[in-house]
Gaussian input, Z-matrix of N, CA and C with variables (Angstrom, degrees):
# hf/3-21g

backbone

0 1
 N
 C     1     B1
 C     2     B2     1     A1
 N     3     B3     2     A2     1     D1
 C     4     B4     3     A3     2     D2
 C     5     B5     4     A4     3     D3
 N     6     B6     5     A5     4     D4
 C     7     B7     6     A6     5     D5
 C     8     B8     7     A7     6     D6
 N     9     B9     8     A8     7     D7
 C    10    B10     9     A9     8     D8
 C    11    B11    10    A10     9     D9
 N    12    B12    11    A11    10    D10
 C    13    B13    12    A12    11    D11
 C    14    B14    13    A13    12    D12
 N    15    B15    14    A14    13    D13
 C    16    B16    15    A15    14    D14
 C    17    B17    16    A16    15    D15
 N    18    B18    17    A17    16    D16
 C    19    B19    18    A18    17    D17
 C    20    B20    19    A19    18    D18
 N    21    B21    20    A20    19    D19
 C    22    B22    21    A21    20    D20
 C    23    B23    22    A22    21    D21
 N    24    B24    23    A23    22    D22
 C    25    B25    24    A24    23    D23
 C    26    B26    25    A25    24    D24
 N    27    B27    26    A26    25    D25
 C    28    B28    27    A27    26    D26
 C    29    B29    28    A28    27    D27
 N    30    B30    29    A29    28    D28
 C    31    B31    30    A30    29    D29
 C    32    B32    31    A31    30    D30
 N    33    B33    32    A32    31    D31
 C    34    B34    33    A33    32    D32
 C    35    B35    34    A34    33    D33
 N    36    B36    35    A35    34    D34
 C    37    B37    36    A36    35    D35
 C    38    B38    37    A37    36    D36
 N    39    B39    38    A38    37    D37
 C    40    B40    39    A39    38    D38
 C    41    B41    40    A40    39    D39
 N    42    B42    41    A41    40    D40
 C    43    B43    42    A42    41    D41
 C    44    B44    43    A43    42    D42
 N    45    B45    44    A44    43    D43
 C    46    B46    45    A45    44    D44
 C    47    B47    46    A46    45    D45
 N    48    B48    47    A47    46    D46
 C    49    B49    48    A48    47    D47
 C    50    B50    49    A49    48    D48
 N    51    B51    50    A50    49    D49
 C    52    B52    51    A51    50    D50
 C    53    B53    52    A52    51    D51
 N    54    B54    53    A53    52    D52
 C    55    B55    54    A54    53    D53
 C    56    B56    55    A55    54    D54
 N    57    B57    56    A56    55    D55
 C    58    B58    57    A57    56    D56
 C    59    B59    58    A58    57    D57
 N    60    B60    59    A59    58    D58
 C    61    B61    60    A60    59    D59
 C    62    B62    61    A61    60    D60
 N    63    B63    62    A62    61    D61
 C    64    B64    63    A63    62    D62
 C    65    B65    64    A64    63    D63
 N    66    B66    65    A65    64    D64
 C    67    B67    66    A66    65    D65
 C    68    B68    67    A67    66    D66
 N    69    B69    68    A68    67    D67
 C    70    B70    69    A69    68    D68
 C    71    B71    70    A70    69    D69
 N    72    B72    71    A71    70    D70
 C    73    B73    72    A72    71    D71
 C    74    B74    73    A73    72    D72
 N    75    B75    74    A74    73    D73
 C    76    B76    75    A75    74    D74
 C    77    B77    76    A76    75    D75
 N    78    B78    77    A77    76    D76
 C    79    B79    78    A78    77    D77
 C    80    B80    79    A79    78    D78
 N    81    B81    80    A80    79    D79
 C    82    B82    81    A81    80    D80
 C    83    B83    82    A82    81    D81
 N    84    B84    83    A83    82    D82
 C    85    B85    84    A84    83    D83
 C    86    B86    85    A85    84    D84
 N    87    B87    86    A86    85    D85
 C    88    B88    87    A87    86    D86
 C    89    B89    88    A88    87    D87
 N    90    B90    89    A89    88    D88
 C    91    B91    90    A90    89    D89
 C    92    B92    91    A91    90    D90
 N    93    B93    92    A92    91    D91
 C    94    B94    93    A93    92    D92
 C    95    B95    94    A94    93    D93
 N    96    B96    95    A95    94    D94
 C    97    B97    96    A96    95    D95
 C    98    B98    97    A97    96    D96
 N    99    B99    98    A98    97    D97
 C   100   B100    99    A99    98    D98
 C   101   B101   100   A100    99    D99
 N   102   B102   101   A101   100   D100
 C   103   B103   102   A102   101   D101
 C   104   B104   103   A103   102   D102
 N   105   B105   104   A104   103   D103
 C   106   B106   105   A105   104   D104
 C   107   B107   106   A106   105   D105
 N   108   B108   107   A107   106   D106
 C   109   B109   108   A108   107   D107
 C   110   B110   109   A109   108   D108
 N   111   B111   110   A110   109   D109
 C   112   B112   111   A111   110   D110
 C   113   B113   112   A112   111   D111
 N   114   B114   113   A113   112   D112
 C   115   B115   114   A114   113   D113
 C   116   B116   115   A115   114   D114
 N   117   B117   116   A116   115   D115
 C   118   B118   117   A117   116   D116
 C   119   B119   118   A118   117   D117
 N   120   B120   119   A119   118   D118
 C   121   B121   120   A120   119   D119
 C   122   B122   121   A121   120   D120
 N   123   B123   122   A122   121   D121
 C   124   B124   123   A123   122   D122
 C   125   B125   124   A124   123   D123
 N   126   B126   125   A125   124   D124
 C   127   B127   126   A126   125   D125
 C   128   B128   127   A127   126   D126
 N   129   B129   128   A128   127   D127
 C   130   B130   129   A129   128   D128
 C   131   B131   130   A130   129   D129
 N   132   B132   131   A131   130   D130
 C   133   B133   132   A132   131   D131
 C   134   B134   133   A133   132   D132
 N   135   B135   134   A134   133   D133
 C   136   B136   135   A135   134   D134
 C   137   B137   136   A136   135   D135
 N   138   B138   137   A137   136   D136
 C   139   B139   138   A138   137   D137
 C   140   B140   139   A139   138   D138
 N   141   B141   140   A140   139   D139
 C   142   B142   141   A141   140   D140
 C   143   B143   142   A142   141   D141
 N   144   B144   143   A143   142   D142
 C   145   B145   144   A144   143   D143
 C   146   B146   145   A145   144   D144
 N   147   B147   146   A146   145   D145
 C   148   B148   147   A147   146   D146
 C   149   B149   148   A148   147   D147
 N   150   B150   149   A149   148   D148
 C   151   B151   150   A150   149   D149
 C   152   B152   151   A151   150   D150
 N   153   B153   152   A152   151   D151
 C   154   B154   153   A153   152   D152
 C   155   B155   154   A154   153   D153
 N   156   B156   155   A155   154   D154
 C   157   B157   156   A156   155   D155
 C   158   B158   157   A157   156   D156
 N   159   B159   158   A158   157   D157
 C   160   B160   159   A159   158   D158
 C   161   B161   160   A160   159   D159
 N   162   B162   161   A161   160   D160
 C   163   B163   162   A162   161   D161
 C   164   B164   163   A163   162   D162
 N   165   B165   164   A164   163   D163
 C   166   B166   165   A165   164   D164
 C   167   B167   166   A166   165   D165
 N   168   B168   167   A167   166   D166
 C   169   B169   168   A168   167   D167
 C   170   B170   169   A169   168   D168
 N   171   B171   170   A170   169   D169
 C   172   B172   171   A171   170   D170
 C   173   B173   172   A172   171   D171
 N   174   B174   173   A173   172   D172
 C   175   B175   174   A174   173   D173
 C   176   B176   175   A175   174   D174
 N   177   B177   176   A176   175   D175
 C   178   B178   177   A177   176   D176
 C   179   B179   178   A178   177   D177
 N   180   B180   179   A179   178   D178
 C   181   B181   180   A180   179   D179
 C   182   B182   181   A181   180   D180
 N   183   B183   182   A182   181   D181
 C   184   B184   183   A183   182   D182
 C   185   B185   184   A184   183   D183
 N   186   B186   185   A185   184   D184
 C   187   B187   186   A186   185   D185
 C   188   B188   187   A187   186   D186
 N   189   B189   188   A188   187   D187
 C   190   B190   189   A189   188   D188
 C   191   B191   190   A190   189   D189
 N   192   B192   191   A191   190   D190
 C   193   B193   192   A192   191   D191
 C   194   B194   193   A193   192   D192
 N   195   B195   194   A194   193   D193
 C   196   B196   195   A195   194   D194
 C   197   B197   196   A196   195   D195
 N   198   B198   197   A197   196   D196
 C   199   B199   198   A198   197   D197
 C   200   B200   199   A199   198   D198
 N   201   B201   200   A200   199   D199
 C   202   B202   201   A201   200   D200
 C   203   B203   202   A202   201   D201
 N   204   B204   203   A203   202   D202
 C   205   B205   204   A204   203   D203
 C   206   B206   205   A205   204   D204
 N   207   B207   206   A206   205   D205
 C   208   B208   207   A207   206   D206
 C   209   B209   208   A208   207   D207
 N   210   B210   209   A209   208   D208
 C   211   B211   210   A210   209   D209
 C   212   B212   211   A211   210   D210

   B1=1.4480
   B2=1.5262
   B3=1.3231
   B4=1.4599
   B5=1.5158
   B6=1.2900
   B7=1.4568
   B8=1.5187
   B9=1.3245
   B10=1.4626
   B11=1.5284
   B12=1.3080
   B13=1.4568
   B14=1.5232
   B15=1.3141
   B16=1.4505
   B17=1.5269
   B18=1.3330
   B19=1.4607
   B20=1.5162
   B21=1.3234
   B22=1.4590
   B23=1.5260
   B24=1.3228
   B25=1.4664
   B26=1.5351
   B27=1.3214
   B28=1.4578
   B29=1.5298
   B30=1.3099
   B31=1.4609
   B32=1.5212
   B33=1.3172
   B34=1.4683
   B35=1.5301
   B36=1.3369
   B37=1.4700
   B38=1.5315
   B39=1.3184
   B40=1.4610
   B41=1.5294
   B42=1.3238
   B43=1.4684
   B44=1.5234
   B45=1.3305
   B46=1.4668
   B47=1.5307
   B48=1.3285
   B49=1.4583
   B50=1.5302
   B51=1.3259
   B52=1.4698
   B53=1.5196
   B54=1.3155
   B55=1.4577
   B56=1.5135
   B57=1.3229
   B58=1.4611
   B59=1.5143
   B60=1.3352
   B61=1.4628
   B62=1.5228
   B63=1.3238
   B64=1.4659
   B65=1.5238
   B66=1.3039
   B67=1.4578
   B68=1.5209
   B69=1.3132
   B70=1.4657
   B71=1.5176
   B72=1.2772
   B73=1.4553
   B74=1.5176
   B75=1.3210
   B76=1.4656
   B77=1.5279
   B78=1.3066
   B79=1.4580
   B80=1.5135
   B81=1.3363
   B82=1.4628
   B83=1.5292
   B84=1.3027
   B85=1.4631
   B86=1.5315
   B87=1.3137
   B88=1.4610
   B89=1.5191
   B90=1.3309
   B91=1.4590
   B92=1.5336
   B93=1.2951
   B94=1.4676
   B95=1.5114
   B96=1.3320
   B97=1.4688
   B98=1.5282
   B99=1.3148
   B100=1.4624
   B101=1.5267
   B102=1.3268
   B103=1.4645
   B104=1.5248
   B105=1.3346
   B106=1.4676
   B107=1.5251
   B108=1.3342
   B109=1.4601
   B110=1.5317
   B111=1.3305
   B112=1.4647
   B113=1.5249
   B114=1.3222
   B115=1.4645
   B116=1.5269
   B117=1.3174
   B118=1.4647
   B119=1.5335
   B120=1.3325
   B121=1.4702
   B122=1.5260
   B123=1.3208
   B124=1.4633
   B125=1.5317
   B126=1.3084
   B127=1.4619
   B128=1.5277
   B129=1.3363
   B130=1.4690
   B131=1.5267
   B132=1.3172
   B133=1.4681
   B134=1.5276
   B135=1.3265
   B136=1.4729
   B137=1.5261
   B138=1.3327
   B139=1.4658
   B140=1.5233
   B141=1.3245
   B142=1.4588
   B143=1.5297
   B144=1.3122
   B145=1.4706
   B146=1.5184
   B147=1.3276
   B148=1.4625
   B149=1.5306
   B150=1.3157
   B151=1.4590
   B152=1.5170
   B153=1.3192
   B154=1.4677
   B155=1.5231
   B156=1.3297
   B157=1.4593
   B158=1.5250
   B159=1.3303
   B160=1.4605
   B161=1.5303
   B162=1.3295
   B163=1.4684
   B164=1.5288
   B165=1.3305
   B166=1.4682
   B167=1.5314
   B168=1.3270
   B169=1.4682
   B170=1.5289
   B171=1.3172
   B172=1.4593
   B173=1.5238
   B174=1.3305
   B175=1.4645
   B176=1.5292
   B177=1.3297
   B178=1.4682
   B179=1.5302
   B180=1.3216
   B181=1.4682
   B182=1.5189
   B183=1.3288
   B184=1.4649
   B185=1.5278
   B186=1.3294
   B187=1.4653
   B188=1.5144
   B189=1.3192
   B190=1.4748
   B191=1.5229
   B192=1.3155
   B193=1.4551
   B194=1.5262
   B195=1.3254
   B196=1.4651
   B197=1.5326
   B198=1.3223
   B199=1.4715
   B200=1.5255
   B201=1.3252
   B202=1.4615
   B203=1.5120
   B204=1.3249
   B205=1.4604
   B206=1.5251
   B207=1.3153
   B208=1.4540
   B209=1.5242
   B210=1.3091
   B211=1.4598
   B212=1.5046
   A1=108.87
   A2=116.62
   A3=121.95
   A4=113.39
   A5=113.71
   A6=120.98
   A7=109.17
   A8=116.27
   A9=120.39
   A10=108.89
   A11=116.26
   A12=121.67
   A13=109.49
   A14=115.73
   A15=120.47
   A16=107.68
   A17=115.66
   A18=119.98
   A19=111.22
   A20=116.78
   A21=119.77
   A22=110.33
   A23=117.42
   A24=121.30
   A25=110.75
   A26=117.33
   A27=120.42
   A28=110.49
   A29=116.15
   A30=120.45
   A31=110.68
   A32=117.28
   A33=120.34
   A34=110.76
   A35=117.44
   A36=120.67
   A37=110.92
   A38=116.23
   A39=120.41
   A40=110.36
   A41=116.95
   A42=120.95
   A43=110.60
   A44=117.30
   A45=120.87
   A46=110.39
   A47=116.18
   A48=120.58
   A49=110.87
   A50=116.54
   A51=120.76
   A52=110.30
   A53=116.94
   A54=120.95
   A55=110.72
   A56=116.72
   A57=120.62
   A58=112.35
   A59=116.86
   A60=121.11
   A61=112.45
   A62=117.35
   A63=121.55
   A64=114.17
   A65=117.59
   A66=119.76
   A67=109.60
   A68=115.33
   A69=121.41
   A70=111.39
   A71=116.59
   A72=120.88
   A73=109.00
   A74=116.29
   A75=119.57
   A76=111.06
   A77=116.15
   A78=120.89
   A79=114.92
   A80=117.31
   A81=121.17
   A82=111.01
   A83=117.54
   A84=119.87
   A85=111.12
   A86=115.44
   A87=120.17
   A88=108.51
   A89=116.25
   A90=118.01
   A91=109.53
   A92=116.61
   A93=121.41
   A94=113.76
   A95=117.18
   A96=120.14
   A97=110.79
   A98=116.26
   A99=120.07
   A100=111.52
   A101=117.36
   A102=118.66
   A103=110.73
   A104=116.93
   A105=119.09
   A106=110.46
   A107=117.30
   A108=120.56
   A109=110.53
   A110=116.68
   A111=119.75
   A112=111.60
   A113=116.87
   A114=120.91
   A115=110.68
   A116=116.60
   A117=120.08
   A118=111.48
   A119=117.23
   A120=119.81
   A121=110.60
   A122=115.88
   A123=121.35
   A124=110.20
   A125=116.57
   A126=123.06
   A127=109.93
   A128=116.67
   A129=120.62
   A130=110.41
   A131=116.84
   A132=120.73
   A133=111.50
   A134=116.47
   A135=119.18
   A136=111.31
   A137=116.96
   A138=119.99
   A139=111.24
   A140=116.71
   A141=120.37
   A142=110.61
   A143=117.01
   A144=121.06
   A145=112.61
   A146=117.26
   A147=120.55
   A148=112.34
   A149=116.80
   A150=120.45
   A151=113.79
   A152=116.72
   A153=120.37
   A154=112.35
   A155=116.72
   A156=122.19
   A157=108.03
   A158=115.37
   A159=121.03
   A160=109.79
   A161=115.95
   A162=120.68
   A163=110.12
   A164=115.50
   A165=119.91
   A166=110.72
   A167=117.03
   A168=120.09
   A169=111.02
   A170=116.29
   A171=120.63
   A172=110.38
   A173=116.71
   A174=120.65
   A175=111.11
   A176=116.87
   A177=120.93
   A178=110.46
   A179=116.57
   A180=120.61
   A181=111.40
   A182=116.58
   A183=119.98
   A184=110.45
   A185=116.72
   A186=120.73
   A187=111.85
   A188=116.15
   A189=120.12
   A190=110.18
   A191=115.73
   A192=120.91
   A193=111.51
   A194=116.65
   A195=120.41
   A196=111.65
   A197=116.62
   A198=121.26
   A199=112.27
   A200=116.55
   A201=120.26
   A202=114.10
   A203=116.70
   A204=121.63
   A205=109.70
   A206=116.23
   A207=120.82
   A208=108.82
   A209=115.95
   A210=119.72
   A211=110.60
   D1=136.11
   D2=-177.68
   D3=-69.73
   D4=157.56
   D5=177.32
   D6=-72.10
   D7=136.27
   D8=178.19
   D9=-74.50
   D10=129.48
   D11=-178.03
   D12=-94.28
   D13=129.55
   D14=174.97
   D15=-94.27
   D16=93.07
   D17=-178.56
   D18=-62.80
   D19=-37.27
   D20=179.66
   D21=-59.91
   D22=-44.54
   D23=179.39
   D24=-64.56
   D25=-41.49
   D26=178.77
   D27=-62.20
   D28=-43.36
   D29=179.94
   D30=-66.88
   D31=-38.07
   D32=177.22
   D33=-62.82
   D34=-42.23
   D35=178.31
   D36=-64.82
   D37=-42.42
   D38=178.19
   D39=-62.95
   D40=-42.57
   D41=178.29
   D42=-61.98
   D43=-40.41
   D44=176.89
   D45=-61.01
   D46=-44.12
   D47=-179.25
   D48=-64.60
   D49=-46.29
   D50=179.75
   D51=-63.18
   D52=-44.08
   D53=179.60
   D54=-59.91
   D55=-42.56
   D56=178.27
   D57=-63.64
   D58=-36.37
   D59=-179.73
   D60=-75.76
   D61=-26.45
   D62=-171.89
   D63=-101.95
   D64=-1.42
   D65=-177.68
   D66=-64.09
   D67=128.48
   D68=179.89
   D69=-96.00
   D70=-20.27
   D71=-179.78
   D72=159.40
   D73=169.84
   D74=179.67
   D75=-57.93
   D76=132.33
   D77=177.66
   D78=74.79
   D79=13.04
   D80=179.79
   D81=-121.36
   D82=67.92
   D83=-179.88
   D84=-72.26
   D85=166.59
   D86=173.51
   D87=-61.98
   D88=143.71
   D89=177.04
   D90=-89.02
   D91=175.39
   D92=-176.44
   D93=-59.59
   D94=-37.15
   D95=178.52
   D96=-65.66
   D97=-39.25
   D98=179.94
   D99=-68.29
   D100=-40.53
   D101=178.75
   D102=-68.65
   D103=-35.21
   D104=176.78
   D105=-64.91
   D106=-40.18
   D107=179.25
   D108=-62.46
   D109=-44.39
   D110=177.36
   D111=-60.24
   D112=-42.21
   D113=179.42
   D114=-63.00
   D115=-41.62
   D116=179.71
   D117=-68.17
   D118=-36.84
   D119=175.50
   D120=-60.47
   D121=-43.45
   D122=178.29
   D123=-63.62
   D124=-43.21
   D125=179.46
   D126=-59.19
   D127=-47.48
   D128=179.01
   D129=-59.29
   D130=-46.65
   D131=-178.33
   D132=-62.24
   D133=-44.16
   D134=178.46
   D135=-63.66
   D136=-45.44
   D137=179.23
   D138=-59.90
   D139=-41.65
   D140=179.72
   D141=-64.10
   D142=-47.73
   D143=-178.41
   D144=-65.12
   D145=-29.74
   D146=-178.79
   D147=-90.76
   D148=0.71
   D149=177.38
   D150=79.65
   D151=16.72
   D152=-179.64
   D153=-82.12
   D154=-20.74
   D155=174.55
   D156=-137.77
   D157=159.44
   D158=178.72
   D159=-89.17
   D160=170.89
   D161=174.97
   D162=-57.82
   D163=-42.04
   D164=-179.45
   D165=-62.94
   D166=-44.58
   D167=177.62
   D168=-62.82
   D169=-37.73
   D170=177.53
   D171=-61.16
   D172=-47.95
   D173=179.44
   D174=-61.52
   D175=-40.82
   D176=178.84
   D177=-61.59
   D178=-46.30
   D179=-179.33
   D180=-65.49
   D181=-40.59
   D182=178.13
   D183=-63.56
   D184=-39.69
   D185=177.46
   D186=-62.61
   D187=-44.25
   D188=177.71
   D189=-61.28
   D190=-45.05
   D191=-178.36
   D192=-61.77
   D193=-41.39
   D194=178.95
   D195=-64.91
   D196=-26.71
   D197=178.31
   D198=-90.24
   D199=8.14
   D200=178.24
   D201=79.17
   D202=15.74
   D203=179.93
   D204=-106.33
   D205=162.86
   D206=174.99
   D207=-121.48
   D208=158.33
   D209=-179.00
   D210=-97.66

């Protein structure tokens, strides 16, 4: 029987790592737009890896995201 995966714990560890990498200084947390962008980047990567979108769709979404747009 496979090991039960705690997705919440994995996401918490990833959030800790991202937060540590993105800290700009004391009292300067990421703002809501920045956290939304990170979430969308993760969403695109998961969709691509799971075959829910193509490479071309991934590039299109990344381009929109870089221009401050959402799909």
